[in-house]
N, CA, C and O of each residue as an XYZ file, in Angstrom:
448
protein
N      26.776     16.209     24.268
C      27.232     17.136     22.972
C      25.925     16.996     21.723
O      25.506     15.924     21.287
N      25.531     18.120     21.387
C      24.548     18.223     20.512
C      25.332     17.978     19.142
O      26.419     18.542     19.016
N      24.829     17.134     18.062
C      25.341     16.853     16.811
C      24.472     18.317     15.624
O      23.352     18.828     15.623
N      25.591     18.489     14.865
C      25.054     19.682     13.818
C      23.986     19.264     13.091
O      24.035     18.109     12.667
N      22.884     20.028     12.806
C      22.044     19.611     11.737
C      22.594     19.164     10.548
O      23.622     19.747     10.203
N      22.172     18.265      9.819
C      22.442     17.671      8.540
C      21.783     18.285      7.524
O      22.246     18.340      6.385
N      20.349     18.926      7.962
C      19.543     19.367      6.814
C      19.881     20.482      6.055
O      20.494     21.441      6.524
N      19.448     20.385      4.722
C      19.357     21.453      3.933
C      18.412     22.871      4.280
O      18.620     24.077      4.155
N      17.367     22.113      4.735
C      16.003     23.249      4.925
C      16.118     22.982      6.590
O      16.589     21.959      7.087
N      15.596     24.101      7.315
C      15.403     23.899      8.679
C      13.663     23.281      8.691
O      12.760     23.487      7.881
N      13.683     22.530      9.864
C      12.002     21.617     10.175
C      11.340     22.782     10.989
O      11.814     23.457     11.903
N      10.150     22.820     10.414
C       9.001     23.649     11.117
C       8.572     22.683     12.259
O       8.320     21.600     11.731
N       8.391     22.627     13.548
C       7.672     21.697     14.281
C       6.162     22.227     14.580
O       5.776     22.956     15.494
N       5.449     21.639     13.540
C       4.007     21.914     13.506
C       3.249     20.689     13.522
O       3.719     19.647     13.064
N       1.891     20.778     14.121
C       1.101     19.630     14.294
C      -0.184     19.702     13.701
O      -1.111     20.415     14.087
N      -0.184     18.919     12.736
C      -1.493     19.036     11.729
C      -2.156     17.631     11.299
O      -1.532     16.666     10.855
N      -3.432     17.703     11.503
C      -4.161     16.540     10.830
C      -3.981     16.311      9.510
O      -4.080     17.241      8.710
N      -3.670     14.935      9.080
C      -3.864     14.495      8.015
C      -4.261     13.151      7.421
O      -3.918     12.084      7.929
N      -4.995     13.253      6.331
C      -5.578     11.638      5.811
C      -4.576     11.141      5.080
O      -3.860     11.916      4.447
N      -4.366      9.779      5.048
C      -3.544      9.363      3.809
C      -3.959      7.832      3.605
O      -4.599      7.166      4.419
N      -3.544      7.460      2.540
C      -3.769      6.031      2.046
C      -2.089      5.676      1.542
O      -1.186      6.454      1.236
N      -2.115      4.311      1.600
C      -0.544      3.811      0.924
C      -0.913      2.985     -0.377
O      -2.087      2.841     -0.720
N       0.053      2.501     -1.017
C      -0.044      1.575     -1.948
C       0.595      0.396     -1.392
O       1.688      0.461     -0.829
N      -0.035     -0.635     -1.530
C       0.613     -2.137     -1.178
C       1.573     -2.612     -2.185
O       1.858     -2.061     -3.249
N       2.075     -3.809     -1.660
C       3.200     -4.012     -2.554
C       2.822     -4.686     -3.928
O       3.687     -5.023     -4.736
N       1.545     -4.849     -4.127
C       0.676     -5.133     -5.553
C       0.228     -4.076     -6.429
O      -0.387     -4.159     -7.493
N       0.815     -2.657     -5.533
C       0.266     -1.680     -6.082
C      -1.340     -1.367     -6.009
O      -1.951     -0.805     -6.917
N      -1.834     -1.749     -4.975
C      -3.409     -1.293     -4.599
C      -3.455     -0.304     -3.604
O      -2.742     -0.416     -2.606
N      -4.243      0.691     -3.765
C      -4.382      1.932     -2.784
C      -5.184      1.209     -1.294
O      -6.089      0.395     -1.476
N      -4.831      1.525     -0.097
C      -5.501      0.859      0.887
C      -6.676      2.136      1.087
O      -6.992      3.059      0.337
N      -7.136      1.748      2.398
C      -8.427      2.624      2.755
C      -7.766      3.950      3.289
O      -6.552      4.148      3.256
N      -8.473      4.623      3.665
C      -7.786      6.108      4.091
C      -7.725      5.930      5.649
O      -8.629      5.433      6.321
N      -6.546      6.400      6.120
C      -6.087      6.341      7.828
C      -6.095      7.715      8.135
O      -6.388      8.594      7.324
N      -5.744      7.913      9.419
C      -5.545      9.275      9.862
C      -4.342      9.287     10.516
O      -3.933      8.265     11.068
N      -3.536     10.616     10.529
C      -2.409     10.846     11.438
C      -2.302     12.158     11.612
O      -3.127     12.967     11.187
N      -1.128     12.483     12.341
C      -0.739     13.623     12.609
C       0.827     14.012     11.872
O       1.784     13.248     12.001
N       0.905     15.218     11.147
C       2.061     15.774     10.510
C       2.738     16.507     11.548
O       2.176     17.368     12.225
N       4.245     16.084     11.710
C       5.021     16.997     12.565
C       6.222     17.274     11.755
O       6.553     16.524     10.837
N       6.810     18.218     12.039
C       8.461     18.278     11.603
C       8.452     18.258     10.140
O       8.868     17.283      9.513
N       7.945     19.404      9.529
C       7.786     19.685      8.044
C       9.055     20.341      7.468
O       9.603     21.172      8.192
N       9.595     20.081      6.269
C      10.443     21.063      5.552
C      10.271     20.562      4.338
O       9.505     19.665      3.988
N      11.186     21.323      3.577
C      10.835     21.202      1.919
C      11.039     19.760      1.335
O      10.618     19.417      0.230
N      11.533     19.188      1.951
C      11.912     17.775      1.536
C      11.003     16.634      2.145
O      11.183     15.528      1.637
N      10.322     16.693      2.867
C       9.623     15.770      3.868
C       8.961     16.206      5.197
O       8.979     17.345      5.664
N       8.325     15.020      5.770
C       7.885     15.405      6.978
C       7.883     14.286      7.722
O       8.324     13.279      7.168
N       7.414     14.171      9.094
C       7.414     13.042      9.996
C       5.908     13.083     10.222
O       5.280     14.116     10.456
N       5.353     11.775     10.124
C       3.925     11.172     10.075
C       3.772     10.525     11.387
O       4.489      9.535     11.538
N       3.088     10.812     12.270
C       2.353      9.831     13.391
C       1.372      9.404     13.401
O       0.434     10.200     13.337
N       1.077      7.963     13.482
C       0.022      7.435     13.167
C       0.223      5.823     13.934
O       1.277      5.355     14.363
N      -1.132      5.190     13.937
C      -1.422      4.058     14.462
C      -0.926      2.691     13.804
O      -0.718      1.578     14.286
N      -0.799      3.302     12.288
C      -0.711      2.350     11.212
C       0.979      2.153     10.942
O       1.783      3.041     10.656
N       1.231      0.724     11.126
C       2.736      0.695     10.529
C       2.850      0.716      8.842
O       2.027      0.073      8.191
N       3.737      1.361      8.283
C       3.919      1.324      6.739
C       5.405      0.894      6.704
O       6.314      1.266      7.446
N       5.434      0.186      5.864
C       6.561     -0.310      5.448
C       7.813      0.676      4.703
O       7.396      1.580      3.978
N       8.896      0.570      4.815
C       9.892      1.789      4.113
C       9.804      1.511      2.656
O       9.372      0.414      2.299
N      10.140      2.323      1.852
C      10.147      2.410      0.629
C       8.390      2.407      0.154
O       8.179      2.149     -1.031
N       7.473      2.617      0.830
C       6.202      2.350      0.454
C       5.849      3.636     -0.084
O       6.519      4.584      0.326
N       4.779      3.906     -1.059
C       4.438      5.344     -1.594
C       3.330      5.666     -0.821
O       2.677      4.673     -0.501
N       2.862      6.830     -0.376
C       2.012      7.507      0.548
C       1.309      8.449     -0.173
O       2.013      9.234     -0.809
N       0.026      8.597     -0.257
C      -0.724      9.639     -0.699
C      -1.469     10.403      0.491
O      -2.207      9.772      1.247
N      -1.271     11.704      0.631
C      -1.839     12.349      1.595
C      -2.567     13.660      1.275
O      -2.198     14.345      0.321
N      -3.565     14.010      2.031
C      -4.404     15.247      1.997
C      -4.599     15.786      3.227
O      -5.090     15.200      4.192
N      -4.142     17.109      3.180
C      -4.226     18.235      4.129
C      -5.524     19.053      3.972
O      -5.914     19.482      2.887
N      -6.038     19.199      4.923
C      -7.492     19.870      4.691
C      -7.559     20.926      6.039
O      -8.120     20.663      7.103
N      -6.838     22.187      5.705
C      -7.016     23.206      6.767
C      -8.134     23.952      6.237
O      -8.321     24.072      5.026
N      -8.918     24.482      7.171
C      -9.877     25.604      6.826
C     -10.731     25.140      5.340
O     -11.422     24.126      5.241
N     -10.524     26.003      4.402
C     -11.213     25.458      2.991
C     -10.294     24.943      2.196
O     -10.800     24.328      1.257
N      -9.293     24.952      2.203
C      -8.188     24.564      1.353
C      -8.003     23.102      1.445
O      -8.033     22.668      2.597
N      -7.816     22.230      0.492
C      -7.246     20.967      0.255
C      -6.025     20.743     -0.382
O      -6.008     21.041     -1.577
N      -4.914     20.259      0.141
C      -3.704     20.080     -0.357
C      -3.305     18.691     -0.426
O      -3.263     17.999      0.592
N      -2.994     18.224     -1.629
C      -2.427     16.889     -1.711
C      -0.902     16.588     -1.848
O      -0.268     17.351     -2.576
N      -0.324     15.698     -1.314
C       1.041     15.590     -1.315
C       1.353     14.008     -1.552
O       0.550     13.150     -1.185
N       2.301     13.762     -2.046
C       2.867     12.235     -2.280
C       4.179     12.098     -1.833
O       5.056     12.909     -2.131
N       4.388     10.984     -1.038
C       5.632     10.746     -0.251
C       6.099      9.351     -0.357
O       5.345      8.568     -0.934
N       7.291      8.883      0.134
C       7.633      7.720      0.257
C       8.369      7.609      1.370
O       9.230      8.450      1.628
N       8.093      6.415      2.277
C       8.233      6.217      3.580
C      10.073      5.905      3.533
O      10.595      5.117      2.745
N      10.780      6.679      4.504
C      12.238      6.682      4.387
C      12.854      5.813      5.877
O      13.960      5.305      6.060
N      11.718      5.888      6.748
C      12.108      5.446      7.879
C      11.082      5.276      8.749
O      10.174      6.108      8.756
N      11.059      4.144      9.642
C       9.777      3.835     10.666
C      10.483      3.558     11.819
O      11.472      2.826     11.799
N      10.009      4.141     12.946
C      10.370      3.998     14.239
C       9.018      3.732     15.016
O       7.970      4.258     14.640
N       9.081      2.918     16.087
C       7.926      2.438     16.946
C       8.100      3.516     18.044
O       9.146      3.658     18.678
N       6.805      4.384     18.243
C       7.019      5.214     19.438
C       6.716      4.762     20.601
O       6.088      3.706     20.528
N       6.907      5.134     21.658
C       6.445      4.725     23.247
C       5.059      4.481     23.305
O       4.248      5.039     22.567
N       4.792      3.696     24.129
C       3.142      3.434     24.347
C       3.099      4.165     25.469
O       4.008      4.108     26.296
N       1.794      5.103     25.649
C       1.501      5.741     26.641
C       0.276      5.046     27.199
O      -0.520      4.547     26.404
N       0.069      4.978     28.448
C      -1.054      4.288     29.146
C      -1.536      2.963     28.669
O      -2.704      2.624     28.858
N      -0.766      2.282     28.120
C      -1.308      1.011     27.617
C      -1.810      1.085     26.406
O      -2.349      0.067     25.970
N      -1.766      2.214     25.619
C      -2.846      2.269     24.450
C      -2.100      1.881     23.196
O      -0.880      1.997     23.076
N      -2.940      1.399     22.241
C      -2.338      1.013     20.702
C      -0.920      1.596     20.388
O      -0.588      2.741     20.693
N      -0.200      0.784     19.812
C       1.228      1.294     19.629
C       1.048      2.385     18.485
O       0.047      2.496     17.778
N       2.056      3.077     18.435
C       2.070      4.410     17.384
C       3.408      4.357     16.666
O       4.446      4.016     17.234
N       3.345      4.648     15.611
C       4.786      4.723     14.862
C       4.956      5.981     14.346
O       3.934      6.560     13.977
N       6.339      6.711     14.201
C       6.752      7.957     13.792
C       7.447      7.248     12.271
O       8.144      6.248     12.101
N       6.968      8.139     11.435
C       7.505      7.597     10.056
C       7.825      8.870      9.163
O       7.026      9.770      8.908
N       9.203      8.773      8.716
C       9.735      9.405      7.839
C       9.367      9.564      6.633
O       9.739      8.591      5.977
N       8.667     10.517      5.842
C       8.258     10.618      4.665
C       9.102     11.676      3.797
O       9.246     12.803      4.272
N       9.631     11.387      2.626
C      10.165     12.188      1.746
C       9.205     12.554      0.501
O       8.718     11.687     -0.224
N       8.984     13.980      0.332
C       7.979     14.142     -0.834
C       8.488     13.653     -2.016
O       9.699     13.615     -2.231
N       7.577     13.241     -2.873
C       7.640     12.802     -4.371
C       6.663     12.998     -4.899
O       5.555     12.795     -4.401
N       6.905     13.480     -6.135
C       5.531     13.781     -7.184
C       4.729     14.848     -6.509
O       3.507     14.754     -6.619
N       5.216     15.831     -5.837
C       4.514     16.841     -5.200
C       5.030     18.085     -5.575
O       6.220     18.344     -5.398
N       4.067     19.065     -6.192
C       4.482     20.337     -6.680
C       5.101     21.231     -5.736
O       4.702     21.166     -4.573
N       5.865     21.925     -5.985
C       6.717     22.985     -5.056
C       5.790     23.882     -4.428
O       5.972     24.221     -3.259
N       4.855     24.281     -5.066
C       3.945     25.321     -4.819
C       3.110     24.759     -3.721
O       2.793     25.531     -2.816
N       2.684     23.438     -3.671
C       2.119     22.543     -2.741
C       2.921     22.459     -1.513
O       2.476     22.751     -0.403
N       3.981     22.097     -1.719
C       5.080     22.087     -0.527
C       5.197     23.404      0.277
O       5.253     23.496      1.503
N       5.218     24.200     -0.444
C       5.006     25.735      0.438
C       3.853     25.823      1.083
O       3.778     26.150      2.267
N       2.798     25.519      0.299
C       1.607     25.813      1.128
C       1.228     24.962      2.318
O       0.368     25.341      3.113
N       1.894     23.767      2.448
C       2.050     22.897      3.446
C       2.908     23.395      4.826
O       2.562     23.297      6.004
N       3.876     23.837      4.382
C       4.999     24.342      5.252
C       4.507     25.758      5.867
O       5.048     26.221      6.870
N       3.378     26.454      5.157
C       2.858     27.624      5.798
C       1.656     27.224      6.490
O       0.885     28.122      6.829
N       1.410     26.196      6.718
C       0.035     26.026      7.270
C       0.138     26.294      8.995
O      -0.872     26.212      9.694
């Protein structure tokens, strides 16, 4: 039996390349990593990446579709280890909640 959707906004299943960095527990910004954004809505998104990021970590993201550059900030609310395929490196699915991001930028991201 399917469970009813608990979200206030429906998620869009899009795949988009994103660059991101995150803040360490000592509030230092890490180097830039790459990932794939998926399942986005007005509240947040799912990030697929090779890098483990702990819950409650602040993340800064940069979306670069065509000639536009859109910045967004989020906080990790969940982390799941993704299945390994063909014995390659581990991947993680990370749930991010938007924080300190303008509504207009969130709208632009959901329209990409």
